[in-house]
C-alpha positions, 0 to 999 in steps of 0.5 A, a space after each residue: 529689643 534685646 539690650 546687646 540689639 539696642 548697643 549694636 544699633 547706637 554703635 553703628 549709629 555713631 561710627 555712621 555719624 562719624 563717617 559722614 563727619 570726616 567725609 563733610 570735613 573733607 569738602 569743606 577742607 577743599 574749600 578752605 584750599 581754594 581760597 589759599 590757592 586763589 590769595 597766593 596767586 594774588 598776592 603774586 600778582 601784587 608783589 609783580 611775581 610774574 614767575 610765582 604766578 606761572 608755578 601756581 597755575 597748573 600748566 601754566 608754564 606749559 602755555 604760552 597764552 597762560 604765561 602771556 596773561 600771568 605775565 600782563 597781570 603781575 606788570 599791570 597789577 603789581 601794588 603797594 601793600 597787603 591783597 585784601 580779599 573783599 569776596 570770593 565766590 567758590 568755583 563750587 558749592 558742594 560737592 563730594 567728587 571733582 568738579 570744574 568751575 570758575 571762581 570770582 574774586 574781588 580784591 584790593 590793596 590800599 593803593 589799588 581800588 577794587 580788582 575783580 577777577 575769574 579763577 577757573 578752578 579744578 577739584 580733583 579726587 573724591 572724600 575716600 582718597 582725598 580732594 585736591 585743588 588746583 588752579 587751572 587760570 587767572 583771567 585777566 580783570 573784568 569789569 567790576 559787575 561782570 560776572 565770571 564765564 
């Protein structure tokens, strides 16, 4: 193989590596965005801020059942102290495109024992145009040993 051909192959391999790395970085940032979105809802809930809870759930304001659940959660789960996420099972593992799934989150505060809830999450977009994360619902507390549907 000629020297110029070798240089071309190395350059193409480097470009391919950079493209794959950028794609993986976008997918992994979606995981971080999902964690942050769920954490924001838990913080609002622990403050007893039903309005922030409704605003943080995509389309919740237009769904009476969602609003009622958010208001009930904010009232019943109001807690003193900082929210600590004990465990978060994300809605999807690895996806290059959009998916909808359910995350299971276990959290507590210094004044409350662990609470387990399910968050329905939609990841939209793709690696090229960008991924976005929307929380579609946050359940009432479920039994500590239960799985999310």
